[in-house]
C-alpha positions, 0 to 999 in steps of 0.5 A: 366261479361260474362261466368262462373266464375271457380276456379282455381288450389286448390280452390272452389268457394261458394255462402256465406250463411248469417246468419239471421242478428238477435241476439238469443234474436231477436234483428235485427242487422245492416249491419256492426255488422255482422261477415263475413259468414264461410259458403256457397254453393259450385258452383264449384271445381277447375277442375285441376286434374289428377286422380289416384284411390282414390287421387287427384294429384294436377299439383304440384304433391300435393295429397289431398284425393278425398273428395274435388272432390264431394263437388260441391252442399254441404254447407261447413264451411271455416275459416272466414278471408280467403276467396277472395270475390266478388260480382256477379250477385247479389250473395255474392262470396267467393274462398276458399282454400282447405285447409281453408275448415273446414267442410261439412254438409253430406246429403246437 
């Protein structure tokens, strides 16, 4: 597939960060026993916004705080079963809705 994949209205595109695949005691877990990832690096944030001061106004008129506009490159934590996942160029990617982002690692 050619071109850059970018999220649309109200979504971010995340590269999944898998856990180490080991238990606390050091046992290696098979792929089928691993939980679905809940964190990843933000590759892109949807750009269908109109900026009005410190508030992002979505096309439908709903508003979000401006904190969502500077997530690109940061590591976020999101709800486990709320993503749409795909694999592209060997990377595991997820589309995550803004409302499903639970937190962001500061300083990343």
